[in-house]
C-alpha positions, 0 to 999 in steps of 0.5 A: 812943309815940303817933302824931300821924297815927293819933290824928288819923285815929281823931278823924276817923273818930269824928267821921264816925260821930257822930250825934245830937240837935244835931249837924248836917251839917258844910259845909267842910273836915274836921279831918283834911283841915285837918291833912293840908293843913298836913302837906303844906305843911310837908313842901314848905317843908322840902323846898324848904330842902333843895333850896336847901341842895343848890344852895348847896353846888354854888355854883348858889343865891344865899346870901340864898334859902338863908338864907331857905329854911332859915329858913323850914324852921326855923320850919316845924319849930318850928311842926310840933313844937309842934302835934305836943306839943299833940296828944299832950297833949290825947290823953293828957288824953282817955285820963286821962278817967274813963269 
């Protein structure tokens, strides 16, 4: 199975080595940096949901906060899954291109 992080790392490595006419230095965050930041934020959201669920199980959290955290985690997981699927489909399309 193709690992999305390895695919993103390979893309970032190739993009960093690419030089030639029409290519200029890039300013700002790279694709890999943006992807890494998004992954960290997603993990943070999932951890917050997990913590809120644990607090609720011992009666130390408000039910509304727990429901909101779990809903945020669910939306985050759906988004991450959709992005992963798009990245893998794009990678597979690249592999099918004739050389």
